[in-house]
C-alpha positions as CSV (number, residue, x, y, z in Angstrom):
1,M,22.4,-45.1,49.8
2,S,24.0,-42.3,51.6
3,A,26.7,-42.1,49.3
4,I,24.6,-40.9,46.5
5,N,23.2,-37.4,46.6
6,G,20.2,-37.6,45.6
7,N,18.7,-39.2,42.7
8,R,17.1,-38.0,39.3
9,G,16.1,-38.7,35.7
10,V,15.0,-37.5,32.6
11,V,10.8,-37.9,32.6
12,Y,8.6,-37.8,29.4
13,T,6.1,-35.2,30.6
14,G,4.4,-35.2,27.0
15,P,4.4,-34.4,23.3
16,G,7.5,-32.3,23.1
17,T,8.8,-31.8,26.4
18,V,10.9,-33.5,28.9
19,E,11.8,-32.9,32.5
20,V,14.7,-33.4,34.8
21,Q,12.8,-34.6,37.9
22,P,14.0,-36.4,41.3
23,I,12.8,-40.0,40.5
24,S,13.1,-43.2,43.7
25,F,16.4,-44.8,44.4
26,P,16.4,-48.4,42.8
27,E,16.3,-51.4,45.2
28,L,19.0,-54.5,45.5
29,S,15.8,-57.2,45.2
30,L,14.1,-59.5,43.2
31,G,10.6,-58.6,44.3
32,H,10.7,-59.5,47.7
33,R,13.8,-61.5,48.0
34,A,17.5,-60.1,48.4
35,C,19.4,-60.0,45.2
36,H,22.8,-61.3,46.4
37,H,24.6,-61.3,42.8
38,G,23.0,-57.6,41.6
39,V,24.7,-54.5,41.3
40,I,23.0,-50.8,41.5
41,L,25.3,-48.5,39.2
42,K,25.3,-44.7,40.0
43,V,25.3,-43.1,36.6
44,V,27.6,-39.7,36.6
45,A,26.0,-39.2,33.3
46,T,23.1,-40.2,30.8
47,N,21.6,-39.6,27.2
48,I,18.8,-40.4,26.0
49,C,18.3,-42.8,22.8
50,G,16.8,-43.0,19.6
51,S,14.2,-44.7,20.4
52,D,13.1,-42.2,23.4
53,Q,13.6,-39.2,20.7
54,H,10.7,-40.5,19.4
55,M,8.6,-40.1,22.3
56,V,9.6,-36.4,22.7
57,R,8.5,-35.7,19.1
58,G,5.1,-37.4,20.1
59,R,5.1,-39.8,18.2
60,T,4.0,-42.4,20.9
61,T,1.5,-44.3,23.0
62,A,3.7,-43.6,26.0
63,E,2.2,-42.3,29.2
64,A,3.6,-39.4,31.3
65,G,6.0,-40.2,33.6
66,L,8.0,-42.6,32.2
67,V,11.5,-42.3,33.0
68,L,13.8,-42.0,29.7
69,G,17.6,-42.6,29.8
70,Q,18.9,-46.2,29.2
71,V,22.5,-45.2,27.7
72,P,24.8,-44.6,30.9
73,F,27.8,-42.5,30.9
74,I,30.4,-42.9,33.2
75,P,28.9,-45.6,35.4
76,Y,30.3,-46.3,39.0
77,R,29.2,-49.2,41.4
78,A,26.8,-48.4,44.2
79,V,25.7,-51.3,45.8
80,S,27.1,-54.6,45.1
81,G,25.1,-58.1,46.4
82,D,26.6,-60.2,48.7
83,E,27.3,-62.7,45.7
84,V,29.2,-60.2,43.3
85,P,32.8,-60.9,43.0
86,P,35.5,-58.4,43.5
87,P,36.4,-55.7,42.0
88,A,32.7,-55.0,43.3
89,D,33.3,-52.7,45.9
90,A,31.0,-49.3,46.2
91,G,32.4,-46.6,44.1
92,N,34.2,-48.5,41.6
93,P,34.2,-47.3,37.6
94,V,32.4,-50.2,35.6
C-alpha cells in the first residue's frame, strides 16, 4: 500500500483525552482468507461521531487505545479485491 503515506487515527487515551496516532493498515482479508469482493478506503478527513464524544467526556467503559472516527469524509478507494466491479480502481473517489 505504498500509495498511502502513513496511516493515522484519533485514539482515545483516557477520559477527556484523544490523540492522533499512527495506526496499522487494514488488511483485505477475512481472517486467514483473501477477500476478493472487499474494498479498503483511503479517508482523507474524518470526524468522531456523537457516541464517541461520550467516551471523550469520560462516560464510557472503553479502554484506552480505542481508535475513534467512523464518519468518513472524502473517501477514496485504496485497495479493491479481484471481484469488485469497476469503477473500483485505486484512487477513484467513492
